[in-house]
LODO-994508 format. One record per residue (C-alpha): residue number from 1; x, y negated, z negated; residue in three letters. Coordinates in Angstrom, 1 decimal. Last residue first. Example, Ala and Ser with C-alpha at 12.3 -4.5 7.8 and 13.67 -1.06 7.14 Angstrom:
2
SITE   seq       xx       yy       zz   type
SITE     2     13.7      1.1     -7.1    SER
SITE     1     12.3      4.5     -7.8    ALA
END
This chain:
183
SITE   seq       xx       yy       zz   type
SITE   183     63.3     18.0     38.2    UNK
SITE   182     67.0     17.3     38.7    UNK
SITE   181     67.7     21.0     39.6    UNK
SITE   180     69.0     20.2     43.0    UNK
SITE   179     69.6     16.5     43.5    UNK
SITE   178     73.1     16.6     45.1    UNK
SITE   177     72.0     19.7     47.1    UNK
SITE   176     69.1     18.0     48.8    UNK
SITE   175     66.2     20.3     48.0    UNK
SITE   174     64.7     17.9     45.5    UNK
SITE   173     64.2     15.3     48.3    UNK
SITE   172     61.8     17.7     50.0    UNK
SITE   171     59.9     18.7     46.9    UNK
SITE   170     59.6     15.1     45.7    UNK
SITE   169     58.6     14.1     49.3    UNK
SITE   168     55.9     16.8     49.6    UNK
SITE   167     54.2     15.8     46.1    UNK
SITE   166     54.3     12.2     47.2    UNK
SITE   165     52.8     12.9     50.5    UNK
SITE   164     50.0     15.0     49.0    UNK
SITE   163     49.2     12.3     46.4    UNK
SITE   162     49.1      9.6     49.1    UNK
SITE   161     46.7     11.6     51.2    UNK
SITE   160     44.3     12.1     48.4    UNK
SITE   159     44.5      8.6     47.2    UNK
SITE   158     44.1      7.3     50.7    UNK
SITE   157     41.0      9.3     51.1    UNK
SITE   156     39.6      7.9     47.9    UNK
SITE   155     40.6      4.4     48.9    UNK
SITE   154     38.9      4.5     52.3    UNK
SITE   153     36.0      6.4     50.6    UNK
SITE   152     35.4      3.4     48.4    UNK
SITE   151     35.0      1.2     51.5    UNK
SITE   150     37.8     -1.4     52.0    UNK
SITE   149     38.3     -5.2     52.5    UNK
SITE   148     35.8     -6.6     50.0    UNK
SITE   147     37.9     -7.9     47.1    UNK
SITE   146     36.3     -5.3     44.9    UNK
SITE   145     36.9     -2.4     47.3    UNK
SITE   144     40.7     -3.1     47.6    UNK
SITE   143     40.9     -3.9     43.8    UNK
SITE   142     39.5     -0.4     43.0    UNK
SITE   141     42.5      1.1     44.8    UNK
SITE   140     45.1     -1.1     42.9    UNK
SITE   139     43.4     -0.3     39.6    UNK
SITE   138     43.6      3.4     40.5    UNK
SITE   137     47.2      3.2     41.3    UNK
SITE   136     47.8      1.4     37.9    UNK
SITE   135     46.0      4.1     36.1    UNK
SITE   134     47.9      6.8     38.1    UNK
SITE   133     51.3      5.2     37.1    UNK
SITE   132     50.3      5.0     33.5    UNK
SITE   131     49.0      8.5     33.2    UNK
SITE   130     52.1      9.7     35.0    UNK
SITE   129     54.7      8.1     32.8    UNK
SITE   128     54.9     11.0     30.4    UNK
SITE   127     55.4     13.3     33.5    UNK
SITE   126     58.6     11.6     34.5    UNK
SITE   125     59.7     13.2     37.9    UNK
SITE   124     56.3     14.5     38.9    UNK
SITE   123     54.3     11.6     37.5    UNK
SITE   122     56.6      9.0     39.1    UNK
SITE   121     56.5     10.6     42.6    UNK
SITE   120     52.7     11.0     42.2    UNK
SITE   119     52.3      7.3     41.3    UNK
SITE   118     54.4      6.3     44.3    UNK
SITE   117     52.3      8.4     46.6    UNK
SITE   116     49.2      6.9     45.0    UNK
SITE   115     50.5      3.5     45.6    UNK
SITE   114     51.3      3.9     49.3    UNK
SITE   113     48.1      5.8     50.2    UNK
SITE   112     46.0      3.3     48.2    UNK
SITE   111     47.5      0.3     49.7    UNK
SITE   110     47.3      1.8     53.2    UNK
SITE   109     43.5      2.3     52.7    UNK
SITE   108     42.6      5.3     55.1    UNK
SITE   107     40.5      4.3     56.9    UNK
SITE   106     39.9      0.6     57.4    UNK
SITE   105     41.2     -0.3     60.8    UNK
SITE   104     43.5     -3.3     61.2    UNK
SITE   103     42.2     -6.7     62.0    UNK
SITE   102     42.5     -7.7     58.3    UNK
SITE   101     39.8     -9.5     56.5    UNK
SITE   100     41.2    -12.3     54.5    UNK
SITE    99     40.8    -12.1     50.7    UNK
SITE    98     38.1    -12.6     48.1    UNK
SITE    97     35.0    -11.5     50.2    UNK
SITE    96     32.4    -12.1     47.4    UNK
SITE    95     29.7    -14.1     49.3    UNK
SITE    94     29.3    -11.2     51.6    UNK
SITE    93     28.5    -10.6     55.3    UNK
SITE    92     28.9     -7.0     56.0    UNK
SITE    91     30.3     -5.5     59.3    UNK
SITE    90     33.8     -7.0     59.6    UNK
SITE    89     34.3     -7.0     55.8    UNK
SITE    88     33.4     -3.4     56.0    UNK
SITE    87     36.5     -2.6     58.0    UNK
SITE    86     35.8     -0.5     61.1    UNK
SITE    85     37.0      3.0     61.1    UNK
SITE    84     39.4      3.9     63.9    UNK
SITE    83     40.2      7.4     62.5    UNK
SITE    82     43.3      8.1     64.6    UNK
SITE    81     44.5      4.6     64.8    UNK
SITE    80     44.2      4.3     61.0    UNK
SITE    79     46.0      7.5     60.6    UNK
SITE    78     49.0      6.9     63.0    UNK
SITE    77     50.2      3.3     62.7    UNK
SITE    76     49.1      1.9     59.4    UNK
SITE    75     49.0      5.2     57.5    UNK
SITE    74     52.0      6.9     58.7    UNK
SITE    73     53.9      3.7     58.9    UNK
SITE    72     53.3      2.9     55.2    UNK
SITE    71     53.4      6.5     53.9    UNK
SITE    70     56.9      7.5     55.2    UNK
SITE    69     59.1      4.6     54.3    UNK
SITE    68     57.0      4.0     51.1    UNK
SITE    67     57.7      7.6     50.0    UNK
SITE    66     61.3      7.6     51.1    UNK
SITE    65     61.8      4.6     48.8    UNK
SITE    64     60.1      6.2     45.8    UNK
SITE    63     61.9      9.5     46.4    UNK
SITE    62     65.2      7.7     46.5    UNK
SITE    61     64.3      5.7     43.4    UNK
SITE    60     63.1      8.7     41.4    UNK
SITE    59     66.3     10.7     42.3    UNK
SITE    58     68.5      7.7     41.3    UNK
SITE    57     66.7      7.6     37.9    UNK
SITE    56     67.2     11.4     37.5    UNK
SITE    55     71.0     11.0     38.4    UNK
SITE    54     71.5      8.2     35.8    UNK
SITE    53     68.5      7.9     33.4    UNK
SITE    52     69.2      4.7     31.5    UNK
SITE    51     71.3      2.6     33.9    UNK
SITE    50     69.7      3.9     37.1    UNK
SITE    49     66.1      3.8     35.7    UNK
SITE    48     66.7      0.2     34.2    UNK
SITE    47     68.0     -1.1     37.4    UNK
SITE    46     65.0      0.3     39.3    UNK
SITE    45     62.6     -1.1     36.6    UNK
SITE    44     64.1     -4.6     36.8    UNK
SITE    43     63.8     -4.5     40.6    UNK
SITE    42     60.2     -3.1     40.5    UNK
SITE    41     59.1     -5.8     38.0    UNK
SITE    40     60.7     -8.5     40.3    UNK
SITE    39     58.9     -7.2     43.4    UNK
SITE    38     55.5     -6.8     41.6    UNK
SITE    37     53.5     -9.8     42.7    UNK
SITE    36     54.5     -9.1     46.3    UNK
SITE    35     52.4     -5.9     46.3    UNK
SITE    34     49.1     -8.1     46.2    UNK
SITE    33     46.1     -6.0     45.1    UNK
SITE    32     46.8     -6.5     41.4    UNK
SITE    31     46.9    -10.3     41.7    UNK
SITE    30     43.7    -10.6     43.7    UNK
SITE    29     42.0     -8.1     41.3    UNK
SITE    28     43.0    -10.2     38.3    UNK
SITE    27     41.9    -13.5     39.9    UNK
SITE    26     38.4    -12.1     40.7    UNK
SITE    25     38.2    -10.6     37.3    UNK
SITE    24     38.9    -13.9     35.6    UNK
SITE    23     36.4    -15.7     38.0    UNK
SITE    22     33.5    -13.4     37.1    UNK
SITE    21     32.2    -11.4     40.0    UNK
SITE    20     28.7    -10.2     39.4    UNK
SITE    19     27.7     -7.2     41.4    UNK
SITE    18     27.2     -7.7     45.2    UNK
SITE    17     30.5     -6.2     46.2    UNK
SITE    16     30.5     -3.3     43.9    UNK
SITE    15     26.9     -2.2     44.7    UNK
SITE    14     27.5     -3.0     48.5    UNK
SITE    13     30.5     -0.7     48.5    UNK
SITE    12     28.8      2.0     46.6    UNK
SITE    11     26.0      2.0     49.0    UNK
SITE    10     28.2      2.0     52.1    UNK
SITE     9     30.1      5.0     50.8    UNK
SITE     8     26.8      6.8     49.9    UNK
SITE     7     25.3      6.1     53.3    UNK
SITE     6     28.5      7.3     55.0    UNK
SITE     5     28.5     10.4     52.8    UNK
SITE     4     24.8     11.2     53.4    UNK
SITE     3     25.3     10.5     57.3    UNK
SITE     2     28.1     13.1     57.3    UNK
SITE     1     26.0     15.6     55.4    UNK
END
């Protein structure tokens, strides 16, 4: 079974990487995969949440901050070292590698863990925004495979881990007396 999953993962990676890559899609994927492109939007959203939704907005911002503070080091320092999976961009020569190949391990995708944790936080606190948050998280996850730096299962594993961590964070922060009953 293990060999089947590895073969499937590699096959999906190659299918995505060696499919046609139109320039507009390349640019879109490079934009989506870079978190720095969203700092301004995050700042505006944070100000809006606090101004419009008060305590519930502050609860979301705290959960989101805790989420990244937990998921980023958990993934980059603990889980990647534990699994030590080589990145596909070190193993496969491709004409479609759109970004530099990191020297860090591949599983799980830190981008996927972070963004799916954030999407889960948003979905639990503002359920109507959940589909949008998860759609964006999925786009970020796909971008990591499309640009050539992760296998699909790195992203899928990251999505599962991020979702679980997001759920745990909302529950934990929700137990703080100041935020009890917000969600």
